[in-house]
Short mmCIF file of the C-alpha atoms (twelve columns), coordinates in Angstrom:
data_MODEL
# 
_entry.id   MODEL 
# 
loop_
_atom_site.group_PDB 
_atom_site.id 
_atom_site.type_symbol 
_atom_site.label_atom_id 
_atom_site.label_alt_id 
_atom_site.label_comp_id 
_atom_site.label_asym_id 
_atom_site.label_seq_id 
_atom_site.Cartn_x 
_atom_site.Cartn_y 
_atom_site.Cartn_z 
_atom_site.pdbx_PDB_model_num 
ATOM 1   C CA . MET A 1   -109.140 -57.786 -30.225 1 
ATOM 2   C CA . THR A 2   -109.600 -61.498 -30.907 1 
ATOM 3   C CA . ARG A 3   -111.248 -63.676 -28.233 1 
ATOM 4   C CA . ASN A 4   -112.205 -66.899 -30.017 1 
ATOM 5   C CA . ILE A 5   -110.636 -68.305 -33.181 1 
ATOM 6   C CA . ALA A 6   -111.263 -70.858 -35.874 1 
ATOM 7   C CA . LEU A 7   -107.847 -72.015 -37.033 1 
ATOM 8   C CA . LEU A 8   -107.663 -73.406 -40.561 1 
ATOM 9   C CA . GLY A 9   -104.401 -75.315 -40.958 1 
ATOM 10  C CA . SER A 10  -103.600 -75.990 -37.310 1 
ATOM 11  C CA . THR A 11  -100.918 -78.656 -37.859 1 
ATOM 12  C CA . GLY A 12  -98.703  -76.648 -40.226 1 
ATOM 13  C CA . SER A 13  -95.902  -74.297 -39.229 1 
ATOM 14  C CA . ILE A 14  -98.084  -71.170 -38.978 1 
ATOM 15  C CA . GLY A 15  -100.875 -73.133 -37.309 1 
ATOM 16  C CA . ARG A 16  -98.618  -74.519 -34.601 1 
ATOM 17  C CA . GLN A 17  -97.144  -71.086 -33.923 1 
ATOM 18  C CA . THR A 18  -100.651 -69.604 -33.814 1 
ATOM 19  C CA . LEU A 19  -101.540 -72.052 -31.062 1 
ATOM 20  C CA . GLU A 20  -98.462  -70.910 -29.117 1 
ATOM 21  C CA . VAL A 21  -99.847  -67.372 -29.350 1 
ATOM 22  C CA . VAL A 22  -103.287 -68.631 -28.313 1 
ATOM 23  C CA . ARG A 23  -101.779 -70.153 -25.167 1 
ATOM 24  C CA . ASP A 24  -99.904  -66.957 -24.378 1 
ATOM 25  C CA . LEU A 25  -102.880 -64.638 -24.919 1 
ATOM 26  C CA . GLY A 26  -105.412 -66.926 -23.245 1 
ATOM 27  C CA . LEU A 27  -107.689 -67.130 -26.295 1 
ATOM 28  C CA . THR A 28  -110.253 -69.858 -26.883 1 
ATOM 29  C CA . VAL A 29  -110.503 -72.089 -29.943 1 
ATOM 30  C CA . ALA A 30  -113.811 -72.873 -31.642 1 
ATOM 31  C CA . ALA A 31  -112.451 -75.005 -34.484 1 
ATOM 32  C CA . LEU A 32  -109.275 -76.644 -35.705 1 
ATOM 33  C CA . THR A 33  -108.711 -77.949 -39.232 1 
ATOM 34  C CA . ALA A 34  -105.908 -79.781 -41.018 1 
ATOM 35  C CA . ASN A 35  -105.372 -82.056 -43.987 1 
ATOM 36  C CA . SER A 36  -104.658 -85.544 -42.638 1 
ATOM 37  C CA . SER A 37  -102.445 -85.359 -39.515 1 
ATOM 38  C CA . VAL A 38  -104.488 -87.527 -37.167 1 
ATOM 39  C CA . ASP A 39  -101.977 -87.775 -34.314 1 
ATOM 40  C CA . LEU A 40  -101.237 -84.054 -34.046 1 
ATOM 41  C CA . MET A 41  -104.870 -83.068 -34.545 1 
ATOM 42  C CA . GLU A 42  -105.938 -85.381 -31.730 1 
ATOM 43  C CA . GLN A 43  -103.303 -83.864 -29.472 1 
ATOM 44  C CA . GLN A 44  -104.375 -80.310 -30.340 1 
ATOM 45  C CA . ALA A 45  -108.070 -81.107 -29.997 1 
ATOM 46  C CA . ARG A 46  -107.613 -82.610 -26.543 1 
ATOM 47  C CA . GLU A 47  -105.596 -79.582 -25.383 1 
ATOM 48  C CA . PHE A 48  -107.767 -76.786 -26.812 1 
ATOM 49  C CA . SER A 49  -111.197 -78.503 -26.714 1 
ATOM 50  C CA . PRO A 50  -112.688 -76.945 -29.861 1 
ATOM 51  C CA . ARG A 51  -116.321 -77.629 -30.663 1 
ATOM 52  C CA . LEU A 52  -115.273 -78.747 -34.150 1 
ATOM 53  C CA . ALA A 53  -112.229 -80.585 -35.535 1 
ATOM 54  C CA . VAL A 54  -111.870 -81.076 -39.289 1 
ATOM 55  C CA . LEU A 55  -109.534 -83.258 -41.298 1 
ATOM 56  C CA . TYR A 56  -109.881 -82.677 -45.031 1 
ATOM 57  C CA . ASP A 57  -109.015 -86.304 -45.800 1 
ATOM 58  C CA . GLU A 58  -112.124 -88.405 -45.166 1 
ATOM 59  C CA . ALA A 59  -110.307 -91.553 -44.035 1 
ATOM 60  C CA . ALA A 60  -108.208 -89.543 -41.596 1 
ATOM 61  C CA . ALA A 61  -111.354 -87.814 -40.307 1 
ATOM 62  C CA . ASN A 62  -112.996 -91.200 -39.699 1 
ATOM 63  C CA . GLU A 63  -110.007 -92.300 -37.621 1 
ATOM 64  C CA . LEU A 64  -110.010 -89.037 -35.676 1 
ATOM 65  C CA . ARG A 65  -113.732 -89.426 -34.996 1 
ATOM 66  C CA . VAL A 66  -113.065 -92.784 -33.347 1 
ATOM 67  C CA . ARG A 67  -110.169 -91.413 -31.313 1 
ATOM 68  C CA . LEU A 68  -112.215 -88.463 -30.032 1 
ATOM 69  C CA . SER A 69  -115.346 -90.485 -29.328 1 
ATOM 70  C CA . ASP A 70  -114.848 -89.940 -25.600 1 
ATOM 71  C CA . THR A 71  -115.153 -86.150 -26.090 1 
ATOM 72  C CA . LYS A 72  -117.929 -83.798 -27.237 1 
ATOM 73  C CA . ILE A 73  -115.850 -82.604 -30.215 1 
ATOM 74  C CA . GLU A 74  -117.608 -82.922 -33.563 1 
ATOM 75  C CA . VAL A 75  -115.402 -84.230 -36.401 1 
ATOM 76  C CA . LEU A 76  -116.041 -83.319 -40.050 1 
ATOM 77  C CA . SER A 77  -114.157 -83.736 -43.326 1 
ATOM 78  C CA . GLY A 78  -113.744 -82.230 -46.800 1 
ATOM 79  C CA . MET A 79  -114.494 -78.737 -48.046 1 
ATOM 80  C CA . GLU A 80  -117.820 -78.803 -46.232 1 
ATOM 81  C CA . GLY A 81  -115.952 -79.257 -42.968 1 
ATOM 82  C CA . LEU A 82  -113.580 -76.371 -43.713 1 
ATOM 83  C CA . ILE A 83  -116.486 -74.069 -44.497 1 
ATOM 84  C CA . ALA A 84  -118.324 -75.167 -41.342 1 
ATOM 85  C CA . ALA A 85  -115.230 -74.293 -39.289 1 
ATOM 86  C CA . ALA A 86  -114.833 -70.931 -41.028 1 
ATOM 87  C CA . THR A 87  -118.426 -69.905 -40.337 1 
ATOM 88  C CA . MET A 88  -118.848 -70.952 -36.696 1 
ATOM 89  C CA . GLU A 89  -120.915 -68.366 -34.882 1 
ATOM 90  C CA . GLU A 90  -118.741 -68.216 -31.759 1 
ATOM 91  C CA . ALA A 91  -115.470 -67.549 -33.638 1 
ATOM 92  C CA . ASP A 92  -114.797 -63.837 -34.067 1 
ATOM 93  C CA . THR A 93  -111.547 -64.438 -35.988 1 
ATOM 94  C CA . VAL A 94  -110.723 -67.006 -38.647 1 
ATOM 95  C CA . VAL A 95  -107.012 -67.688 -39.051 1 
ATOM 96  C CA . THR A 96  -106.425 -68.992 -42.580 1 
ATOM 97  C CA . ALA A 97  -103.130 -70.853 -42.273 1 
ATOM 98  C CA . VAL A 98  -103.826 -73.551 -44.858 1 
ATOM 99  C CA . VAL A 99  -101.421 -73.775 -47.786 1 
ATOM 100 C CA . GLY A 100 -102.650 -73.261 -51.325 1 
ATOM 101 C CA . MET A 101 -105.833 -72.610 -53.242 1 
ATOM 102 C CA . ILE A 102 -107.831 -74.762 -50.838 1 
ATOM 103 C CA . GLY A 103 -108.099 -71.734 -48.536 1 
ATOM 104 C CA . LEU A 104 -110.157 -69.636 -50.958 1 
ATOM 105 C CA . GLN A 105 -113.691 -70.948 -50.423 1 
ATOM 106 C CA . PRO A 106 -113.525 -71.135 -46.595 1 
ATOM 107 C CA . THR A 107 -112.131 -67.591 -46.514 1 
ATOM 108 C CA . LEU A 108 -114.973 -66.284 -48.671 1 
ATOM 109 C CA . ALA A 109 -117.439 -68.117 -46.440 1 
ATOM 110 C CA . ALA A 110 -115.933 -66.529 -43.309 1 
ATOM 111 C CA . ILE A 111 -116.021 -63.108 -44.957 1 
ATOM 112 C CA . SER A 112 -119.719 -63.543 -45.752 1 
ATOM 113 C CA . ARG A 113 -120.307 -63.876 -41.980 1 
ATOM 114 C CA . GLY A 114 -118.358 -60.685 -41.245 1 
ATOM 115 C CA . LYS A 115 -115.476 -62.435 -39.473 1 
ATOM 116 C CA . ARG A 116 -112.066 -60.910 -38.947 1 
ATOM 117 C CA . ILE A 117 -109.683 -62.745 -41.254 1 
ATOM 118 C CA . ALA A 118 -106.129 -63.246 -39.994 1 
ATOM 119 C CA . LEU A 119 -104.766 -64.027 -43.431 1 
ATOM 120 C CA . ALA A 120 -101.741 -66.299 -43.764 1 
ATOM 121 C CA . ASN A 121 -102.948 -67.944 -46.989 1 
ATOM 122 C CA . LYS A 122 -101.527 -65.732 -49.739 1 
ATOM 123 C CA . GLU A 123 -103.038 -67.818 -52.551 1 
ATOM 124 C CA . THR A 124 -106.505 -66.525 -51.610 1 
ATOM 125 C CA . LEU A 125 -105.621 -62.995 -52.687 1 
ATOM 126 C CA . VAL A 126 -103.317 -64.080 -55.512 1 
ATOM 127 C CA . CYS A 127 -106.039 -66.066 -57.265 1 
ATOM 128 C CA . ALA A 128 -109.159 -64.091 -56.352 1 
ATOM 129 C CA . GLY A 129 -108.000 -60.862 -54.759 1 
ATOM 130 C CA . GLU A 130 -110.594 -58.570 -56.316 1 
ATOM 131 C CA . LEU A 131 -113.459 -60.913 -55.403 1 
ATOM 132 C CA . VAL A 132 -112.182 -61.350 -51.853 1 
ATOM 133 C CA . MET A 133 -111.604 -57.652 -51.178 1 
ATOM 134 C CA . ASP A 134 -114.967 -56.672 -52.689 1 
ATOM 135 C CA . ALA A 135 -116.705 -59.319 -50.574 1 
ATOM 136 C CA . ALA A 136 -114.933 -58.080 -47.427 1 
ATOM 137 C CA . GLN A 137 -115.995 -54.511 -48.130 1 
ATOM 138 C CA . ARG A 138 -119.636 -55.534 -48.613 1 
ATOM 139 C CA . ALA A 139 -119.704 -57.688 -45.478 1 
ATOM 140 C CA . GLY A 140 -117.690 -55.338 -43.276 1 
ATOM 141 C CA . ALA A 141 -115.148 -58.102 -42.684 1 
ATOM 142 C CA . GLU A 142 -111.691 -57.026 -41.559 1 
ATOM 143 C CA . ILE A 143 -108.635 -58.612 -43.186 1 
ATOM 144 C CA . VAL A 144 -105.449 -58.440 -41.115 1 
ATOM 145 C CA . PRO A 145 -102.372 -59.945 -42.826 1 
ATOM 146 C CA . VAL A 146 -100.196 -62.482 -41.033 1 
ATOM 147 C CA . ASP A 147 -97.344  -62.853 -43.556 1 
ATOM 148 C CA . SER A 148 -94.350  -61.042 -42.066 1 
ATOM 149 C CA . GLU A 149 -93.984  -58.769 -45.105 1 
ATOM 150 C CA . HIS A 150 -97.644  -57.814 -45.323 1 
ATOM 151 C CA . SER A 151 -97.916  -57.385 -41.585 1 
ATOM 152 C CA . ALA A 152 -94.934  -55.032 -41.805 1 
ATOM 153 C CA . ILE A 153 -96.665  -52.956 -44.487 1 
ATOM 154 C CA . PHE A 154 -99.935  -53.048 -42.524 1 
ATOM 155 C CA . GLN A 155 -98.132  -51.703 -39.463 1 
ATOM 156 C CA . CYS A 156 -96.269  -49.027 -41.428 1 
ATOM 157 C CA . LEU A 157 -99.554  -47.807 -42.908 1 
ATOM 158 C CA . GLN A 158 -101.266 -47.279 -39.546 1 
ATOM 159 C CA . GLY A 159 -100.317 -43.600 -39.647 1 
ATOM 160 C CA . CYS A 160 -101.226 -43.134 -43.311 1 
ATOM 161 C CA . ARG A 161 -104.217 -40.809 -43.672 1 
ATOM 162 C CA . ASP A 162 -104.938 -41.629 -47.307 1 
ATOM 163 C CA . GLN A 163 -103.664 -44.192 -49.817 1 
ATOM 164 C CA . SER A 164 -102.854 -41.387 -52.236 1 
ATOM 165 C CA . GLU A 165 -99.900  -40.660 -49.947 1 
ATOM 166 C CA . ILE A 166 -98.276  -43.997 -50.887 1 
ATOM 167 C CA . ARG A 167 -95.598  -43.867 -53.551 1 
ATOM 168 C CA . ARG A 168 -94.735  -47.566 -53.390 1 
ATOM 169 C CA . LEU A 169 -94.619  -50.657 -51.215 1 
ATOM 170 C CA . ILE A 170 -91.261  -52.432 -50.983 1 
ATOM 171 C CA . LEU A 171 -91.335  -56.084 -49.951 1 
ATOM 172 C CA . THR A 172 -88.113  -57.581 -48.646 1 
ATOM 173 C CA . CYS A 173 -86.898  -61.022 -49.642 1 
ATOM 174 C CA . SER A 174 -84.167  -63.144 -48.077 1 
ATOM 175 C CA . GLY A 175 -83.190  -64.550 -51.476 1 
ATOM 176 C CA . GLY A 176 -83.558  -68.095 -50.170 1 
ATOM 177 C CA . PRO A 177 -80.838  -70.741 -50.086 1 
ATOM 178 C CA . PHE A 178 -79.694  -70.173 -53.695 1 
ATOM 179 C CA . TYR A 179 -79.032  -66.443 -53.680 1 
ATOM 180 C CA . GLY A 180 -76.287  -65.467 -56.130 1 
ATOM 181 C CA . LEU A 181 -76.519  -68.611 -58.276 1 
ATOM 182 C CA . SER A 182 -77.116  -68.500 -62.030 1 
ATOM 183 C CA . TYR A 183 -79.956  -70.275 -63.822 1 
ATOM 184 C CA . ASP A 184 -77.576  -73.006 -64.986 1 
ATOM 185 C CA . GLU A 185 -76.207  -73.480 -61.476 1 
ATOM 186 C CA . LEU A 186 -79.744  -74.040 -60.176 1 
ATOM 187 C CA . ALA A 187 -80.388  -76.975 -62.519 1 
ATOM 188 C CA . ASN A 188 -78.999  -79.702 -60.250 1 
ATOM 189 C CA . LYS A 189 -80.372  -78.432 -56.940 1 
ATOM 190 C CA . THR A 190 -82.413  -81.032 -55.070 1 
ATOM 191 C CA . LYS A 191 -85.364  -80.712 -52.743 1 
ATOM 192 C CA . TYR A 192 -82.972  -81.185 -49.819 1 
ATOM 193 C CA . ASP A 193 -80.985  -78.175 -50.996 1 
ATOM 194 C CA . ALA A 194 -84.138  -76.124 -51.538 1 
ATOM 195 C CA . LEU A 195 -85.515  -76.875 -48.066 1 
ATOM 196 C CA . LYS A 196 -82.493  -75.341 -46.307 1 
ATOM 197 C CA . HIS A 197 -83.838  -71.824 -45.868 1 
ATOM 198 C CA . PRO A 198 -81.221  -69.524 -44.316 1 
ATOM 199 C CA . ASN A 199 -83.530  -67.571 -41.985 1 
ATOM 200 C CA . TRP A 200 -87.019  -69.023 -41.612 1 
ATOM 201 C CA . THR A 201 -88.438  -72.385 -40.534 1 
ATOM 202 C CA . MET A 202 -91.500  -73.031 -42.702 1 
ATOM 203 C CA . GLY A 203 -93.476  -75.771 -44.403 1 
ATOM 204 C CA . ALA A 204 -92.033  -77.567 -47.424 1 
ATOM 205 C CA . LYS A 205 -94.138  -75.885 -50.111 1 
ATOM 206 C CA . ILE A 206 -93.523  -72.301 -49.026 1 
ATOM 207 C CA . THR A 207 -89.825  -73.061 -48.479 1 
ATOM 208 C CA . VAL A 208 -89.481  -74.267 -52.072 1 
ATOM 209 C CA . ASP A 209 -91.411  -71.173 -53.210 1 
ATOM 210 C CA . SER A 210 -88.869  -69.089 -51.319 1 
ATOM 211 C CA . ALA A 211 -86.041  -70.899 -53.106 1 
ATOM 212 C CA . THR A 212 -87.565  -70.220 -56.560 1 
ATOM 213 C CA . LEU A 213 -88.620  -66.672 -55.511 1 
ATOM 214 C CA . MET A 214 -92.178  -67.552 -56.540 1 
ATOM 215 C CA . ASN A 215 -93.126  -66.747 -52.965 1 
ATOM 216 C CA . LYS A 216 -92.060  -63.154 -53.477 1 
ATOM 217 C CA . GLY A 217 -93.997  -62.976 -56.726 1 
ATOM 218 C CA . LEU A 218 -97.092  -64.236 -54.924 1 
ATOM 219 C CA . GLU A 219 -96.552  -61.667 -52.179 1 
ATOM 220 C CA . ILE A 220 -96.276  -58.835 -54.701 1 
ATOM 221 C CA . ILE A 221 -99.663  -59.813 -56.139 1 
ATOM 222 C CA . GLU A 222 -101.096 -60.226 -52.638 1 
ATOM 223 C CA . ALA A 223 -99.968  -56.715 -51.687 1 
ATOM 224 C CA . MET A 224 -101.498 -55.290 -54.872 1 
ATOM 225 C CA . ARG A 225 -104.852 -56.853 -54.017 1 
ATOM 226 C CA . LEU A 226 -104.759 -56.143 -50.290 1 
ATOM 227 C CA . TYR A 227 -104.011 -52.443 -50.766 1 
ATOM 228 C CA . ARG A 228 -105.631 -52.057 -54.209 1 
ATOM 229 C CA . LEU A 229 -102.484 -50.709 -55.811 1 
ATOM 230 C CA . PRO A 230 -101.170 -51.175 -59.367 1 
ATOM 231 C CA . HIS A 231 -98.159  -53.358 -60.034 1 
ATOM 232 C CA . SER A 232 -96.057  -50.247 -60.663 1 
ATOM 233 C CA . LYS A 233 -96.375  -49.340 -56.970 1 
ATOM 234 C CA . VAL A 234 -95.253  -52.696 -55.510 1 
ATOM 235 C CA . SER A 235 -91.717  -54.063 -55.771 1 
ATOM 236 C CA . ALA A 236 -89.266  -56.346 -53.973 1 
ATOM 237 C CA . VAL A 237 -85.635  -56.160 -52.887 1 
ATOM 238 C CA . ILE A 238 -83.281  -58.845 -51.613 1 
ATOM 239 C CA . HIS A 239 -82.523  -58.340 -47.929 1 
ATOM 240 C CA . ARG A 240 -80.506  -61.316 -46.739 1 
ATOM 241 C CA . GLN A 241 -80.742  -60.569 -43.026 1 
ATOM 242 C CA . SER A 242 -84.578  -60.739 -42.784 1 
ATOM 243 C CA . ILE A 243 -84.577  -57.945 -40.220 1 
ATOM 244 C CA . VAL A 244 -86.367  -55.256 -42.241 1 
ATOM 245 C CA . HIS A 245 -89.616  -57.045 -43.020 1 
ATOM 246 C CA . SER A 246 -90.890  -54.503 -45.564 1 
ATOM 247 C CA . LEU A 247 -91.076  -50.778 -46.206 1 
ATOM 248 C CA . VAL A 248 -93.493  -48.108 -47.377 1 
ATOM 249 C CA . GLU A 249 -92.279  -45.106 -49.353 1 
ATOM 250 C CA . PHE A 250 -94.567  -42.074 -49.218 1 
ATOM 251 C CA . LYS A 251 -94.996  -39.394 -51.858 1 
ATOM 252 C CA . ASP A 252 -92.824  -36.899 -49.974 1 
ATOM 253 C CA . GLY A 253 -89.878  -39.335 -50.058 1 
ATOM 254 C CA . ALA A 254 -90.171  -40.490 -46.444 1 
ATOM 255 C CA . MET A 255 -89.858  -44.233 -45.810 1 
ATOM 256 C CA . LEU A 256 -91.212  -46.267 -42.915 1 
ATOM 257 C CA . ALA A 257 -89.927  -49.766 -42.221 1 
ATOM 258 C CA . GLN A 258 -90.861  -52.439 -39.679 1 
ATOM 259 C CA . LEU A 259 -87.898  -54.260 -38.139 1 
ATOM 260 C CA . GLY A 260 -87.733  -57.339 -35.968 1 
ATOM 261 C CA . THR A 261 -86.217  -60.757 -35.530 1 
ATOM 262 C CA . PRO A 262 -87.362  -63.431 -38.042 1 
ATOM 263 C CA . ASP A 263 -90.099  -64.791 -35.774 1 
ATOM 264 C CA . MET A 264 -93.567  -65.442 -37.220 1 
ATOM 265 C CA . LYS A 265 -95.186  -65.257 -33.792 1 
ATOM 266 C CA . LEU A 266 -94.736  -61.476 -33.857 1 
ATOM 267 C CA . PRO A 267 -97.064  -60.842 -36.842 1 
ATOM 268 C CA . ILE A 268 -99.415  -63.583 -35.636 1 
ATOM 269 C CA . ARG A 269 -99.725  -61.843 -32.257 1 
ATOM 270 C CA . TYR A 270 -100.371 -58.493 -33.904 1 
ATOM 271 C CA . ALA A 271 -103.118 -59.989 -36.092 1 
ATOM 272 C CA . MET A 272 -104.756 -61.389 -32.933 1 
ATOM 273 C CA . THR A 273 -104.492 -58.199 -30.843 1 
ATOM 274 C CA . TYR A 274 -104.909 -55.459 -33.505 1 
ATOM 275 C CA . PRO A 275 -105.547 -52.549 -33.059 1 
ATOM 276 C CA . TYR A 276 -103.757 -53.063 -29.737 1 
ATOM 277 C CA . ARG A 277 -100.367 -54.534 -28.846 1 
ATOM 278 C CA . ALA A 278 -100.274 -57.020 -25.994 1 
ATOM 279 C CA . GLU A 279 -97.348  -57.056 -23.591 1 
ATOM 280 C CA . HIS A 280 -94.763  -59.652 -24.602 1 
ATOM 281 C CA . THR A 281 -91.098  -60.314 -23.868 1 
ATOM 282 C CA . PRO A 282 -89.631  -62.168 -26.834 1 
ATOM 283 C CA . THR A 283 -85.994  -62.119 -27.817 1 
ATOM 284 C CA . ALA A 284 -85.935  -58.537 -29.034 1 
ATOM 285 C CA . LEU A 285 -83.888  -57.249 -31.930 1 
ATOM 286 C CA . ASP A 286 -80.588  -55.878 -30.634 1 
ATOM 287 C CA . LEU A 287 -79.568  -53.090 -32.974 1 
ATOM 288 C CA . LEU A 288 -76.044  -53.024 -31.534 1 
ATOM 289 C CA . SER A 289 -75.340  -56.659 -32.369 1 
ATOM 290 C CA . CYS A 290 -77.383  -57.258 -35.519 1 
ATOM 291 C CA . PRO A 291 -75.437  -57.596 -38.791 1 
ATOM 292 C CA . PRO A 292 -75.150  -54.809 -41.369 1 
ATOM 293 C CA . LEU A 293 -78.356  -54.443 -43.371 1 
ATOM 294 C CA . THR A 294 -77.924  -54.956 -47.111 1 
ATOM 295 C CA . PHE A 295 -80.295  -54.656 -50.079 1 
ATOM 296 C CA . ALA A 296 -79.996  -55.886 -53.674 1 
ATOM 297 C CA . GLN A 297 -82.020  -56.295 -56.850 1 
ATOM 298 C CA . PRO A 298 -83.565  -59.774 -57.411 1 
ATOM 299 C CA . ASP A 299 -82.178  -61.728 -60.373 1 
ATOM 300 C CA . GLU A 300 -85.246  -62.502 -62.482 1 
ATOM 301 C CA . LYS A 301 -83.193  -64.232 -65.185 1 
ATOM 302 C CA . ALA A 302 -81.931  -66.873 -62.789 1 
ATOM 303 C CA . PHE A 303 -85.148  -67.035 -60.772 1 
ATOM 304 C CA . ARG A 304 -87.709  -67.144 -63.550 1 
ATOM 305 C CA . CYS A 305 -90.662  -67.739 -61.242 1 
ATOM 306 C CA . LEU A 306 -90.406  -64.166 -60.020 1 
ATOM 307 C CA . ALA A 307 -90.419  -62.862 -63.600 1 
ATOM 308 C CA . ILE A 308 -93.453  -65.026 -64.413 1 
ATOM 309 C CA . ALA A 309 -95.334  -63.731 -61.372 1 
ATOM 310 C CA . GLN A 310 -94.506  -60.123 -62.279 1 
ATOM 311 C CA . LYS A 311 -95.947  -60.680 -65.754 1 
ATOM 312 C CA . CYS A 312 -99.110  -62.272 -64.368 1 
ATOM 313 C CA . ALA A 313 -99.461  -59.354 -61.959 1 
ATOM 314 C CA . GLU A 314 -99.621  -57.057 -64.981 1 
ATOM 315 C CA . VAL A 315 -102.011 -59.274 -66.979 1 
ATOM 316 C CA . GLY A 316 -104.445 -60.043 -64.148 1 
ATOM 317 C CA . GLY A 317 -107.633 -62.000 -64.801 1 
ATOM 318 C CA . THR A 318 -107.271 -65.741 -64.277 1 
ATOM 319 C CA . SER A 319 -103.564 -65.692 -65.180 1 
ATOM 320 C CA . CYS A 320 -102.647 -65.505 -61.494 1 
ATOM 321 C CA . ALA A 321 -104.868 -68.497 -60.680 1 
ATOM 322 C CA . VAL A 322 -103.323 -70.484 -63.541 1 
ATOM 323 C CA . MET A 323 -99.828  -69.560 -62.385 1 
ATOM 324 C CA . ASN A 324 -100.588 -70.471 -58.784 1 
ATOM 325 C CA . GLY A 325 -102.273 -73.787 -59.588 1 
ATOM 326 C CA . ALA A 326 -99.470  -74.818 -61.932 1 
ATOM 327 C CA . ASN A 327 -96.872  -73.830 -59.372 1 
ATOM 328 C CA . GLU A 328 -98.551  -75.860 -56.627 1 
ATOM 329 C CA . ALA A 329 -98.620  -78.907 -58.902 1 
ATOM 330 C CA . ALA A 330 -95.025  -78.400 -60.048 1 
ATOM 331 C CA . VAL A 331 -93.687  -77.893 -56.519 1 
ATOM 332 C CA . GLY A 332 -95.489  -81.060 -55.457 1 
ATOM 333 C CA . ALA A 333 -93.759  -82.959 -58.265 1 
ATOM 334 C CA . PHE A 334 -90.402  -81.446 -57.255 1 
ATOM 335 C CA . LEU A 335 -90.899  -82.523 -53.643 1 
ATOM 336 C CA . ARG A 336 -91.682  -86.027 -54.874 1 
ATOM 337 C CA . GLU A 337 -88.399  -85.848 -56.842 1 
ATOM 338 C CA . GLU A 338 -90.188  -86.307 -60.181 1 
ATOM 339 C CA . ILE A 339 -88.771  -83.126 -61.743 1 
ATOM 340 C CA . GLY A 340 -85.769  -80.832 -61.398 1 
ATOM 341 C CA . PHE A 341 -85.634  -77.394 -59.817 1 
ATOM 342 C CA . ASN A 342 -85.671  -75.479 -63.110 1 
ATOM 343 C CA . ASP A 343 -88.613  -77.557 -64.313 1 
ATOM 344 C CA . ILE A 344 -90.849  -75.648 -61.895 1 
ATOM 345 C CA . PRO A 345 -90.900  -72.344 -63.845 1 
ATOM 346 C CA . ALA A 346 -90.956  -74.263 -67.140 1 
ATOM 347 C CA . LEU A 347 -94.116  -76.113 -66.103 1 
ATOM 348 C CA . VAL A 348 -95.776  -72.903 -64.914 1 
ATOM 349 C CA . GLU A 349 -95.057  -71.312 -68.303 1 
ATOM 350 C CA . THR A 350 -96.459  -74.392 -70.056 1 
ATOM 351 C CA . ALA A 351 -99.722  -74.101 -68.129 1 
ATOM 352 C CA . LEU A 352 -99.996  -70.381 -68.865 1 
ATOM 353 C CA . ASP A 353 -99.575  -71.143 -72.574 1 
ATOM 354 C CA . ARG A 354 -102.135 -73.968 -72.566 1 
ATOM 355 C CA . VAL A 355 -104.957 -72.649 -70.372 1 
ATOM 356 C CA . GLU A 356 -107.294 -70.057 -71.854 1 
ATOM 357 C CA . GLN A 357 -107.574 -67.065 -69.560 1 
ATOM 358 C CA . VAL A 358 -110.562 -64.951 -68.547 1 
ATOM 359 C CA . SER A 359 -110.226 -61.184 -68.089 1 
ATOM 360 C CA . ASN A 360 -112.961 -60.477 -65.505 1 
ATOM 361 C CA . PRO A 361 -113.424 -63.820 -63.762 1 
ATOM 362 C CA . ALA A 362 -116.172 -64.989 -61.456 1 
ATOM 363 C CA . LEU A 363 -115.376 -67.490 -58.705 1 
ATOM 364 C CA . ALA A 364 -116.285 -70.393 -60.992 1 
ATOM 365 C CA . ASP A 365 -113.800 -69.137 -63.611 1 
ATOM 366 C CA . ILE A 366 -111.028 -68.957 -61.003 1 
ATOM 367 C CA . LEU A 367 -111.695 -72.460 -59.702 1 
ATOM 368 C CA . GLU A 368 -111.764 -73.822 -63.254 1 
ATOM 369 C CA . ALA A 369 -108.510 -72.027 -64.132 1 
ATOM 370 C CA . ASP A 370 -106.890 -73.625 -61.106 1 
ATOM 371 C CA . ARG A 371 -108.152 -77.085 -62.110 1 
ATOM 372 C CA . LEU A 372 -107.010 -76.747 -65.719 1 
ATOM 373 C CA . ALA A 373 -103.574 -75.466 -64.669 1 
ATOM 374 C CA . ARG A 374 -102.972 -78.474 -62.434 1 
ATOM 375 C CA . GLN A 375 -104.240 -80.754 -65.181 1 
ATOM 376 C CA . ALA A 376 -101.833 -79.166 -67.671 1 
ATOM 377 C CA . VAL A 377 -98.887  -79.864 -65.379 1 
ATOM 378 C CA . VAL A 378 -99.921  -83.461 -64.714 1 
ATOM 379 C CA . SER A 379 -100.490 -84.096 -68.444 1 
ATOM 380 C CA . HIS A 380 -97.073  -82.701 -69.302 1 
ATOM 381 C CA . LEU A 381 -95.403  -85.016 -66.778 1 
ATOM 382 C CA . LYS A 382 -96.980  -88.181 -68.192 1 
# 
């Protein structure tokens, strides 16, 4: 069970909820990191008294350093700061709640020190899943997923004696705010429309990914890497109610599912307390009052990002890193209102066409693929 954490991405949605769990469980915090939120980071640092606080943005870190000058908290910046936080000796668990590719190098650094990884950064496994899982195996580092879907699968597999018993993993998907719309009907949707998720309260980037269904494509790839399964054994279904968080079908036809209210603190708590379950009294799922549970096939013609991700899952190599980097850049442009909703998959496809891909990539190949993908998107927008 976790006692002391380093929390990467403390000011985001998952980070803030993780700190709620920390308060409830009475854990200690060795390090907090964020991008540039000086006010919230100062507030968190003064409450949890970590030894290290990191803001990736150097100017923001300089301001935070001045504000915390009356404390013993060390303030660092940049990738070096993230890696320092991820490798602190006193932290037994590193919670990777940062958004995007930026989480890859700190996660690998934490793995090299044998830390437990409470993984909420799906891009780490999407872009470099084989490298990450191989490194974890060599170092004896435990990876416990925090995403609700992957936590559900992780929990359902606790009674699985051998992976050969798995027929397939089935990830559930709410369908986002645009479920049922055609590709043409999506063309005029704005960022304000896309950020109105029907079930979950999340950060802007992941909420847009949920609207395009790219998030589900990323999660399919993440599940493949986490459980070392081929694409043919991982699929997704639309489940509008977000009550069944995912399912495992076994080779004898039996299915196990994990159910619960759409509350991210539940999988966060389990990642902190695994292999135990701590006593908690949240608003429990009431089976007698919950709505009927429905399931449907995703529409990959309307939501092209999911189709693109499925193809990259089959191809492998650096294609997933190119797809992810291009998607991050395109979603950023969409949130800045520089492009339309349907431009997101178009820009991802453009990057995949332009960037040469490597079949058996090293870390340097993955980082370069990410850089070139973002560059391809930016160049296309000029």
